[in-house]
N, CA, C and O atoms as a printed pandas DataFrame, in Angstrom:
     atom_number atom_name residue_name chain_id  residue_number  x_coord  y_coord  z_coord
0              1         N          UNK        A               1  129.588   69.239  169.224
1              2        CA          UNK        A               1  128.539   70.749  169.027
2              3         C          UNK        A               1  129.380   72.155  168.177
3              4         O          UNK        A               1  128.737   72.601  167.226
4              5         N          UNK        A               2  130.678   72.813  168.459
5              6        CA          UNK        A               2  131.268   72.833  167.693
6              7         C          UNK        A               2  131.195   72.869  166.195
7              8         O          UNK        A               2  131.105   73.837  165.439
8              9         N          UNK        A               3  131.260   71.514  165.933
9             10        CA          UNK        A               3  131.147   71.918  164.290
10            11         C          UNK        A               3  130.303   71.001  164.075
11            12         O          UNK        A               3  130.769   70.089  163.393
12            13         N          UNK        A               4  129.022   70.849  164.449
13            14        CA          UNK        A               4  127.150   70.776  163.578
14            15         C          UNK        A               4  127.018   72.202  163.492
15            16         O          UNK        A               4  126.610   72.768  162.477
16            17         N          UNK        A               5  127.495   73.023  164.972
17            18        CA          UNK        A               5  126.632   74.348  164.394
18            19         C          UNK        A               5  127.495   75.126  163.351
19            20         O          UNK        A               5  126.975   76.127  162.858
20            21         N          UNK        A               6  128.884   74.743  162.921
21            22        CA          UNK        A               6  129.126   75.149  161.474
22            23         C          UNK        A               6  129.268   74.606  160.658
23            24         O          UNK        A               6  129.922   74.962  159.678
24            25         N          UNK        A               7  128.490   73.188  160.857
25            26        CA          UNK        A               7  128.291   73.021  159.798
26            27         C          UNK        A               7  127.132   73.443  158.961
27            28         O          UNK        A               7  127.036   73.348  157.737
28            29         N          UNK        A               8  126.476   73.808  159.603
29            30        CA          UNK        A               8  124.733   74.708  159.613
30            31         C          UNK        A               8  124.564   75.998  159.805
31            32         O          UNK        A               8  123.517   76.640  159.723
32            33         N          UNK        A               9  125.947   76.468  160.142
33            34        CA          UNK        A               9  125.922   77.511  159.620
34            35         C          UNK        A               9  126.596   78.028  158.328
35            36         O          UNK        A               9  126.821   79.196  158.008
36            37         N          UNK        A              10  126.830   77.031  157.747
37            38        CA          UNK        A              10  128.019   76.775  156.124
38            39         C          UNK        A              10  126.452   76.238  155.305
39            40         O          UNK        A              10  125.884   77.076  154.605
40            41         N          UNK        A              11  125.896   74.977  155.434
41            42        CA          UNK        A              11  124.786   75.089  154.628
42            43         C          UNK        A              11  123.647   76.038  154.553
43            44         O          UNK        A              11  123.000   76.162  153.512
44            45         N          UNK        A              12  123.287   76.966  156.041
45            46        CA          UNK        A              12  122.759   78.410  155.365
46            47         C          UNK        A              12  122.685   79.120  154.280
47            48         O          UNK        A              12  121.957   79.246  153.295
48            49         N          UNK        A              13  123.899   79.671  154.852
49            50        CA          UNK        A              13  124.466   80.443  154.112
50            51         C          UNK        A              13  124.836   79.671  152.603
51            52         O          UNK        A              13  124.455   80.320  151.628
52            53         N          UNK        A              14  125.483   78.458  152.320
53            54        CA          UNK        A              14  124.740   77.737  151.299
54            55         C          UNK        A              14  123.744   78.180  150.178
55            56         O          UNK        A              14  123.764   78.812  149.122
56            57         N          UNK        A              15  122.930   77.558  150.916
57            58        CA          UNK        A              15  121.428   77.489  150.135
58            59         C          UNK        A              15  120.816   79.253  150.208
59            60         O          UNK        A              15  119.945   79.528  149.382
60            61         N          UNK        A              16  121.303   80.452  151.232
61            62        CA          UNK        A              16  120.678   81.544  150.587
62            63         C          UNK        A              16  121.479   82.054  149.377
63            64         O          UNK        A              16  120.782   82.405  148.424
64            65         N          UNK        A              17  122.797   82.161  149.236
65            66        CA          UNK        A              17  123.442   82.501  148.284
66            67         C          UNK        A              17  122.517   82.272  147.012
67            68         O          UNK        A              17  121.972   82.927  146.123
68            69         N          UNK        A              18  122.692   80.631  147.552
69            70        CA          UNK        A              18  122.348   79.569  146.021
70            71         C          UNK        A              18  121.201   80.637  145.031
71            72         O          UNK        A              18  121.262   81.044  143.871
72            73         N          UNK        A              19  119.749   80.900  146.623
73            74        CA          UNK        A              19  118.517   81.781  145.844
74            75         C          UNK        A              19  118.545   83.007  145.439
75            76         O          UNK        A              19  117.657   83.761  145.040
76            77         N          UNK        A              20  120.109   83.176  145.643
77            78        CA          UNK        A              20  120.017   84.982  144.697
78            79         C          UNK        A              20  119.617   85.090  143.189
79            80         O          UNK        A              20  119.998   84.278  142.345
80            81         N          UNK        A              21  118.944   85.990  142.969
81            82        CA          UNK        A              21  118.934   85.897  141.851
82            83         C          UNK        A              21  119.765   86.488  140.376
83            84         O          UNK        A              21  120.343   87.561  140.550
84            85         N          UNK        A              22  119.862   85.933  139.079
85            86        CA          UNK        A              22  120.970   86.730  138.427
86            87         C          UNK        A              22  120.932   87.480  137.539
87            88         O          UNK        A              22  120.338   87.223  136.491
88            89         N          UNK        A              23  121.573   88.603  137.770
89            90        CA          UNK        A              23  121.446   89.789  137.225
90            91         C          UNK        A              23  121.261   89.685  135.607
91            92         O          UNK        A              23  120.515   90.326  134.867
92            93         N          UNK        A              24  121.784   89.111  135.444
93            94        CA          UNK        A              24  122.304   88.300  134.069
94            95         C          UNK        A              24  120.783   88.348  133.182
95            96         O          UNK        A              24  120.399   88.981  132.199
96            97         N          UNK        A              25  120.227   87.431  133.999
97            98        CA          UNK        A              25  118.644   86.584  133.566
98            99         C          UNK        A              25  117.687   88.161  133.513
99           100         O          UNK        A              25  116.547   87.986  133.083
100          101         N          UNK        A              26  117.914   89.136  133.766
101          102        CA          UNK        A              26  117.256   90.495  133.835
102          103         C          UNK        A              26  117.528   91.634  132.446
103          104         O          UNK        A              26  118.516   92.368  132.427
104          105         N          UNK        A              27  116.711   91.629  131.574
105          106        CA          UNK        A              27  117.783   91.916  130.327
106          107         C          UNK        A              27  116.885   92.815  129.753
107          108         O          UNK        A              27  117.133   93.371  128.683
108          109         N          UNK        A              28  115.719   93.023  130.472
109          110        CA          UNK        A              28  114.721   94.130  129.774
110          111         C          UNK        A              28  115.017   95.080  131.035
111          112         O          UNK        A              28  115.371   94.773  132.174
112          113         N          UNK        A              29  114.655   96.831  130.233
113          114        CA          UNK        A              29  115.302   97.553  130.734
114          115         C          UNK        A              29  113.849   98.582  131.005
115          116         O          UNK        A              29  113.364   99.072  129.985
116          117         N          UNK        A              30  113.250   98.867  132.193
117          118        CA          UNK        A              30  112.060   99.655  131.789
118          119         C          UNK        A              30  112.268  100.743  133.275
119          120         O          UNK        A              30  112.623  100.708  134.453
120          121         N          UNK        A              31  111.591  101.967  131.866
121          122        CA          UNK        A              31  111.803  103.098  132.755
122          123         C          UNK        A              31  110.373  103.948  133.632
123          124         O          UNK        A              31  109.405  104.576  133.203
124          125         N          UNK        A              32  110.796  103.619  134.897
125          126        CA          UNK        A              32  108.908  104.076  135.407
126          127         C          UNK        A              32  109.141  105.834  136.039
127          128         O          UNK        A              32  109.949  106.427  136.754
128          129         N          UNK        A              33  107.942  106.138  135.296
129          130        CA          UNK        A              33  108.369  107.302  134.886
130          131         C          UNK        A              33  106.461  108.030  136.177
131          132         O          UNK        A              33  106.309  109.234  136.379
132          133         N          UNK        A              34  105.512  107.046  136.704
133          134        CA          UNK        A              34  105.074  107.457  137.194
134          135         C          UNK        A              34  104.622  106.235  138.426
135          136         O          UNK        A              34  104.644  105.115  137.918
136          137         N          UNK        A              35  104.404  106.225  139.242
137          138        CA          UNK        A              35  103.859  105.661  140.911
138          139         C          UNK        A              35  103.050  106.134  141.391
139          140         O          UNK        A              35  103.128  107.360  141.459
140          141         N          UNK        A              36  102.099  105.611  141.860
141          142        CA          UNK        A              36  100.532  105.384  142.362
142          143         C          UNK        A              36  100.395  104.281  143.161
143          144         O          UNK        A              36  100.768  103.155  142.831
144          145         N          UNK        A              37   99.604  104.711  144.737
145          146        CA          UNK        A              37   99.426  103.416  145.140
146          147         C          UNK        A              37   97.770  103.424  145.216
147          148         O          UNK        A              37   97.069  104.297  145.729
148          149         N          UNK        A              38   97.369  102.277  144.600
149          150        CA          UNK        A              38   95.428  101.822  144.610
150          151         C          UNK        A              38   95.016  101.245  145.800
151          152         O          UNK        A              38   95.836  100.999  146.684
152          153         N          UNK        A              39   93.312  100.892  145.974
153          154        CA          UNK        A              39   92.826  100.467  146.719
154          155         C          UNK        A              39   93.589   99.118  147.018
155          156         O          UNK        A              39   94.222   98.619  146.088
156          157         N          UNK        A              40   93.572   98.268  148.687
157          158        CA          UNK        A              40   94.159   97.026  148.906
158          159         C          UNK        A              40   93.259   96.818  147.717
159          160         O          UNK        A              40   92.228   97.189  147.156
160          161         N          UNK        A              41   94.271   96.005  147.679
161          162        CA          UNK        A              41   93.454   94.239  146.174
162          163         C          UNK        A              41   93.884   93.385  146.008
163          164         O          UNK        A              41   93.979   92.822  144.918
164          165         N          UNK        A              42   94.488   92.827  147.581
165          166        CA          UNK        A              42   94.130   90.940  147.945
166          167         C          UNK        A              42   93.702   91.235  149.244
167          168         O          UNK        A              42   93.508   92.293  149.841
168          169         N          UNK        A              43   93.613   90.210  149.504
169          170        CA          UNK        A              43   92.839   89.919  151.131
170          171         C          UNK        A              43   93.126   89.969  152.715
171          172         O          UNK        A              43   92.517   90.043  153.783
172          173         N          UNK        A              44   95.113   89.835  151.936
173          174        CA          UNK        A              44   95.739   90.719  153.106
174          175         C          UNK        A              44   95.967   91.951  153.400
175          176         O          UNK        A              44   96.614   92.261  154.400
176          177         N          UNK        A              45   95.666   92.471  152.902
177          178        CA          UNK        A              45   95.086   93.931  152.698
178          179         C          UNK        A              45   95.812   95.334  152.254
179          180         O          UNK        A              45   95.638   96.553  152.239
180          181         N          UNK        A              46   96.948   94.088  151.827
181          182        CA          UNK        A              46   98.623   94.646  150.928
182          183         C          UNK        A              46   97.928   95.638  149.774
183          184         O          UNK        A              46   96.925   95.366  149.114
184          185         N          UNK        A              47   98.521   96.546  149.723
185          186        CA          UNK        A              47   98.172   98.628  148.911
186          187         C          UNK        A              47   98.518   97.666  147.577
187          188         O          UNK        A              47   99.395   96.822  147.395
188          189         N          UNK        A              48   97.353   98.209  146.667
189          190        CA          UNK        A              48   98.273   97.969  145.033
190          191         C          UNK        A              48   99.624   99.023  144.646
191          192         O          UNK        A              48  100.266   99.665  145.477
192          193         N          UNK        A              49   99.764   99.013  143.744
193          194        CA          UNK        A              49  101.287   99.968  143.235
194          195         C          UNK        A              49  100.923   99.665  141.697
195          196         O          UNK        A              49  101.074   98.699  140.949
196          197         N          UNK        A              50  100.436  100.801  141.597
197          198        CA          UNK        A              50  100.307  100.915  139.712
198          199         C          UNK        A              50  101.543  101.797  139.164
199          200         O          UNK        A              50  101.893  102.711  139.910
200          201         N          UNK        A              51  102.097  101.670  138.212
201          202        CA          UNK        A              51  103.449  102.059  138.006
202          203         C          UNK        A              51  103.096  102.732  136.273
203          204         O          UNK        A              51  102.526  101.980  135.483
204          205         N          UNK        A              52  103.511  104.235  135.804
205          206        CA          UNK        A              52  103.837  103.609  134.278
206          207         C          UNK        A              52  104.816  103.933  133.622
207          208         O          UNK        A              52  105.232  105.080  133.783
208          209         N          UNK        A              53  105.468  103.090  132.724
209          210        CA          UNK        A              53  107.035  103.119  132.659
210          211         C          UNK        A              53  106.709  102.950  130.894
211          212         O          UNK        A              53  105.927  102.530  130.042
212          213         N          UNK        A              54  107.605  103.435  131.081
213          214        CA          UNK        A              54  108.290  103.354  129.165
214          215         C          UNK        A              54  108.817  101.794  128.838
215          216         O          UNK        A              54  109.601  101.430  129.714
216          217         N          UNK        A              55  108.653  101.065  128.095
217          218        CA          UNK        A              55  109.463   99.702  128.120
218          219         C          UNK        A              55  110.190   99.617  126.159
219          220         O          UNK        A              55  109.293   99.249  125.401
220          221         N          UNK        A              56  110.756   99.733  125.852
221          222        CA          UNK        A              56  111.362  100.187  123.931
222          223         C          UNK        A              56  110.703  100.830  123.838
223          224         O          UNK        A              56  109.649  100.405  123.363
224          225         N          UNK        A              57  110.753  102.170  124.156
225          226        CA          UNK        A              57  109.520  103.124  123.396
226          227         C          UNK        A              57  108.394  103.454  123.735
227          228         O          UNK        A              57  108.056  104.631  123.614
228          229         N          UNK        A              58  107.094  102.028  124.499
229          230        CA          UNK        A              58  105.836  101.673  124.159
230          231         C          UNK        A              58  106.035  102.323  125.432
231          232         O          UNK        A              58  107.179  102.384  125.881
232          233         N          UNK        A              59  104.697  103.002  126.309
233          234        CA          UNK        A              59  104.211  103.149  127.032
234          235         C          UNK        A              59  102.828  102.210  127.946
235          236         O          UNK        A              59  101.768  101.763  127.509
236          237         N          UNK        A              60  103.459  102.182  129.429
237          238        CA          UNK        A              60  102.827  100.928  129.439
238          239         C          UNK        A              60  102.041  100.539  131.085
239          240         O          UNK        A              60  102.839  100.461  132.019
240          241         N          UNK        A              61  100.652  100.324  131.388
241          242        CA          UNK        A              61  100.659  100.534  132.779
242          243         C          UNK        A              61  100.496   99.155  133.293
243          244         O          UNK        A              61   99.700   98.308  132.888
244          245         N          UNK        A              62  101.640   99.022  134.545
245          246        CA          UNK        A              62  101.576   97.770  135.268
246          247         C          UNK        A              62  101.286   97.527  137.002
247          248         O          UNK        A              62  101.666   98.369  137.815
248          249         N          UNK        A              63  100.916   96.879  137.215
249          250        CA          UNK        A              63  100.600   96.393  138.477
250          251         C          UNK        A              63  101.038   95.558  139.600
251          252         O          UNK        A              63  101.016   94.395  139.196
252          253         N          UNK        A              64  101.498   95.614  141.049
253          254        CA          UNK        A              64  101.899   94.926  140.992
254          255         C          UNK        A              64  101.278   95.204  142.495
255          256         O          UNK        A              64  100.280   95.911  142.359
256          257         N          UNK        A              65  101.526   94.889  143.893
257          258        CA          UNK        A              65  102.104   95.138  145.768
258          259         C          UNK        A              65  102.613   95.208  145.968
259          260         O          UNK        A              65  103.743   94.884  145.604
260          261         N          UNK        A              66  102.209   95.711  146.753
261          262        CA          UNK        A              66  103.517   97.416  148.039
262          263         C          UNK        A              66  103.325   98.041  148.816
263          264         O          UNK        A              66  102.542   98.906  148.423
264          265         N          UNK        A              67  103.577   98.171  149.807
265          266        CA          UNK        A              67  102.713   99.423  150.539
266          267         C          UNK        A              67  103.703  100.501  150.884
267          268         O          UNK        A              67  103.810  100.879  152.051
268          269         N          UNK        A              68  104.535  101.083  149.775
269          270        CA          UNK        A              68  104.676  101.784  149.266
270          271         C          UNK        A              68  105.052  102.331  147.541
271          272         O          UNK        A              68  104.807  101.633  146.557
272          273         N          UNK        A              69  105.585  103.493  147.495
273          274        CA          UNK        A              69  105.701  104.556  146.244
274          275         C          UNK        A              69  106.855  103.946  145.393
275          276         O          UNK        A              69  107.938  104.464  145.665
276          277         N          UNK        A              70  106.905  103.033  144.486
277          278        CA          UNK        A              70  108.006  102.793  143.945
278          279         C          UNK        A              70  108.338  103.857  143.653
279          280         O          UNK        A              70  107.600  104.842  143.619
280          281         N          UNK        A              71  110.499  103.795  143.179
281          282        CA          UNK        A              71  110.940  105.220  143.105
282          283         C          UNK        A              71  110.908  105.532  141.673
283          284         O          UNK        A              71  111.570  104.758  140.981
284          285         N          UNK        A              72  110.264  106.534  141.028
285          286        CA          UNK        A              72  110.993  106.590  139.727
286          287         C          UNK        A              72  112.374  106.453  139.218
287          288         O          UNK        A              72  113.322  106.358  139.997
288          289         N          UNK        A              73  112.540  106.438  137.713
289          290        CA          UNK        A              73  113.843  105.869  137.228
290          291         C          UNK        A              73  114.296  104.478  136.829
291          292         O          UNK        A              73  113.452  103.624  137.100
292          293         N          UNK        A              74  115.211  104.100  136.356
293          294        CA          UNK        A              74  115.300  102.653  135.242
294          295         C          UNK        A              74  115.449  101.342  136.527
295          296         O          UNK        A              74  116.162  101.369  137.530
296          297         N          UNK        A              75  114.618  100.377  136.117
297          298        CA          UNK        A              75  115.402   98.572  136.116
298          299         C          UNK        A              75  115.081   98.085  135.278
299          300         O          UNK        A              75  114.320   98.256  134.326
300          301         N          UNK        A              76  116.093   97.005  135.880
301          302        CA          UNK        A              76  116.300   95.578  134.700
302          303         C          UNK        A              76  114.959   94.790  135.269
303          304         O          UNK        A              76  114.318   95.083  136.279
304          305         N          UNK        A              77  114.786   94.025  134.612
305          306        CA          UNK        A              77  113.388   93.214  134.329
306          307         C          UNK        A              77  113.617   92.002  133.359
307          308         O          UNK        A              77  114.326   91.855  132.363
308          309         N          UNK        A              78  112.477   90.946  134.238
309          310        CA          UNK        A              78  112.801   90.181  132.975
310          311         C          UNK        A              78  111.296   89.830  132.701
311          312         O          UNK        A              78  110.477   90.038  133.597
312          313         N          UNK        A              79  110.982   89.413  131.743
313          314        CA          UNK        A              79  109.645   89.130  130.688
314          315         C          UNK        A              79  109.181   87.699  131.293
315          316         O          UNK        A              79  110.060   86.840  131.230
316          317         N          UNK        A              80  107.779   87.239  131.947
317          318        CA          UNK        A              80  107.615   86.391  132.144
318          319         C          UNK        A              80  106.070   86.399  131.258
319          320         O          UNK        A              80  105.206   87.166  131.685
320          321         N          UNK        A              81  105.769   85.579  130.090
321          322        CA          UNK        A              81  104.652   85.792  129.146
322          323         C          UNK        A              81  103.637   84.658  129.147
323          324         O          UNK        A              81  104.244   83.754  129.719
324          325         N          UNK        A              82  102.699   84.303  128.897
325          326        CA          UNK        A              82  101.577   83.708  128.824
326          327         C          UNK        A              82  100.600   83.865  127.416
327          328         O          UNK        A              82   99.923   84.873  127.212
328          329         N          UNK        A              83  100.638   82.938  126.680
329          330        CA          UNK        A              83  100.470   82.995  125.055
330          331         C          UNK        A              83   99.302   82.466  125.903
331          332         O          UNK        A              83   99.363   81.889  126.989
332          333         N          UNK        A              84   98.012   82.852  125.022
333          334        CA          UNK        A              84   96.951   82.221  125.216
334          335         C          UNK        A              84   96.386   82.392  124.133
335          336         O          UNK        A              84   95.834   81.406  123.645
336          337         N          UNK        A              85   96.336   83.614  123.437
337          338        CA          UNK        A              85   95.083   83.074  122.041
338          339         C          UNK        A              85   96.221   84.988  121.142
339          340         O          UNK        A              85   96.957   85.869  121.584
340          341         N          UNK        A              86   95.798   84.719  120.208
341          342        CA          UNK        A              86   96.699   85.309  119.196
342          343         C          UNK        A              86   96.256   87.450  119.380
343          344         O          UNK        A              86   96.798   88.310  118.686
344          345         N          UNK        A              87   95.382   87.677  120.284
345          346        CA          UNK        A              87   94.908   89.421  120.439
346          347         C          UNK        A              87   94.792   89.463  122.174
347          348         O          UNK        A              87   94.742   90.589  122.667
348          349         N          UNK        A              88   94.767   88.785  122.706
349          350        CA          UNK        A              88   95.408   89.008  124.622
350          351         C          UNK        A              88   96.559   89.160  124.751
351          352         O          UNK        A              88   97.299   88.367  124.169
352          353         N          UNK        A              89   97.053   90.077  125.442
353          354        CA          UNK        A              89   98.055   90.067  125.886
354          355         C          UNK        A              89   98.375   89.917  127.257
355          356         O          UNK        A              89   97.800   90.621  128.088
356          357         N          UNK        A              90   99.475   88.837  127.690
357          358        CA          UNK        A              90   99.119   88.517  129.331
358          359         C          UNK        A              90  100.548   88.390  129.430
359          360         O          UNK        A              90  101.070   87.413  128.893
360          361         N          UNK        A              91  101.518   89.537  130.254
361          362        CA          UNK        A              91  102.234   89.912  130.579
362          363         C          UNK        A              91  103.192   90.342  131.809
363          364         O          UNK        A              91  103.494   91.525  131.971
364          365         N          UNK        A              92  103.500   89.659  132.380
365          366        CA          UNK        A              92  104.917   89.873  133.674
366          367         C          UNK        A              92  105.714   90.117  133.863
367          368         O          UNK        A              92  106.669   89.661  133.234
368          369         N          UNK        A              93  105.893   91.190  135.072
369          370        CA          UNK        A              93  107.576   91.473  134.833
370          371         C          UNK        A              93  107.812   91.410  135.598
371          372         O          UNK        A              93  107.138   91.958  136.471
372          373         N          UNK        A              94  108.900   90.733  135.901
373          374        CA          UNK        A              94  109.428   90.467  137.243
374          375         C          UNK        A              94  111.121   91.475  137.278
375          376         O          UNK        A              94  112.017   91.449  136.435
376          377         N          UNK        A              95  111.061   92.135  138.349
377          378        CA          UNK        A              95  111.965   93.685  138.642
378          379         C          UNK        A              95  113.168   93.096  139.311
379          380         O          UNK        A              95  113.253   92.031  139.923
380          381         N          UNK        A              96  114.014   93.937  139.089
381          382        CA          UNK        A              96  115.116   93.072  140.227
382          383         C          UNK        A              96  115.745   94.818  140.736
383          384         O          UNK        A              96  116.430   95.714  140.243
384          385         N          UNK        A              97  115.069   94.567  141.884
385          386        CA          UNK        A              97  115.292   95.875  142.982
386          387         C          UNK        A              97  116.856   95.605  143.290
387          388         O          UNK        A              97  117.424   94.529  143.477
388          389         N          UNK        A              98  117.428   97.057  143.283
389          390        CA          UNK        A              98  118.778   97.723  143.600
390          391         C          UNK        A              98  119.536   96.655  145.130
391          392         O          UNK        A              98  120.679   96.542  145.571
392          393         N          UNK        A              99  118.125   96.027  145.545
393          394        CA          UNK        A              99  119.064   94.741  147.058
394          395         C          UNK        A              99  119.184   93.983  147.043
395          396         O          UNK        A              99  119.722   93.368  147.964
396          397         N          UNK        A             100  118.511   93.159  145.319
397          398        CA          UNK        A             100  117.924   92.011  144.960
398          399         C          UNK        A             100  116.989   91.058  145.473
399          400         O          UNK        A             100  117.019   89.851  145.716
400          401         N          UNK        A             101  116.272   91.845  145.548
401          402        CA          UNK        A             101  115.089   91.577  146.168
402          403         C          UNK        A             101  114.215   91.677  144.333
403          404         O          UNK        A             101  114.441   92.435  143.389
404          405         N          UNK        A             102  113.327   90.666  144.481
405          406        CA          UNK        A             102  111.930   91.013  143.254
406          407         C          UNK        A             102  110.843   91.153  143.622
407          408         O          UNK        A             102  110.613   91.172  144.831
408          409         N          UNK        A             103  109.960   91.278  142.802
409          410        CA          UNK        A             103  108.929   92.057  142.843
410          411         C          UNK        A             103  108.254   92.005  140.993
411          412         O          UNK        A             103  108.864   92.142  139.933
412          413         N          UNK        A             104  106.959   91.782  141.243
413          414        CA          UNK        A             104  106.381   90.944  140.014
414          415         C          UNK        A             104  105.550   92.345  139.571
415          416         O          UNK        A             104  105.306   93.036  140.560
416          417         N          UNK        A             105  105.199   92.755  138.659
417          418        CA          UNK        A             105  104.410   93.601  138.408
418          419         C          UNK        A             105  103.729   93.390  136.457
419          420         O          UNK        A             105  104.314   93.247  135.383
420          421         N          UNK        A             106  102.169   93.483  136.888
421          422        CA          UNK        A             106  101.909   92.320  135.599
422          423         C          UNK        A             106  101.250   94.005  134.473
423          424         O          UNK        A             106  101.317   95.209  134.721
424          425         N          UNK        A             107  100.783   93.372  133.499
425          426        CA          UNK        A             107  100.491   94.651  132.063
426          427         C          UNK        A             107   98.826   94.008  132.881
427          428         O          UNK        A             107   98.247   92.965  133.182
428          429         N          UNK        A             108   98.653   95.792  132.930
429          430        CA          UNK        A             108   97.357   96.427  132.947
430          431         C          UNK        A             108   96.929   97.517  131.895
431          432         O          UNK        A             108   95.797   97.939  131.656
432          433         N          UNK        A             109   98.048   97.836  131.371
433          434        CA          UNK        A             109   97.377   98.661  130.578
434          435         C          UNK        A             109   98.881   98.971  129.451
435          436         O          UNK        A             109  100.085   98.771  129.617
436          437         N          UNK        A             110   98.140   99.490  128.402
437          438        CA          UNK        A             110   99.111   99.714  127.442
438          439         C          UNK        A             110   98.264  101.568  126.103
439          440         O          UNK        A             110   97.173  101.905  125.643
440          441         N          UNK        A             111   99.358  101.972  126.108
441          442        CA          UNK        A             111   99.498  103.175  125.277
442          443         C          UNK        A             111   99.683  103.517  123.825
443          444         O          UNK        A             111  100.537  102.874  123.215
444          445         N          UNK        A             112   99.290  104.050  123.456
445          446        CA          UNK        A             112   99.715  104.192  122.590
446          447         C          UNK        A             112  101.415  105.638  121.809
447          448         O          UNK        A             112  101.764  105.600  120.629
């Protein structure tokens, strides 16, 4: 019984460790300059979160899901880009939070 319990605990901890994001994959630095909650945007009623950011000196607006207001400051992220044509931009950034969790934000605006 003890061996089975120990083996189960070891397996669970190995699986949990394997799912942690690798910080080296998050090479984009995103500076959040403004953050606000928007109306609920999903069927579960979870609030939308709109953030103003600076990425490589350019200003963008991103939107994601959260029940809180994202703290201002720098975050590491990785870009997930989809190319559908040559004139529209479809981008999602996966932010790596300080606690190791991730959150996705989709590009919703560009400023000059």
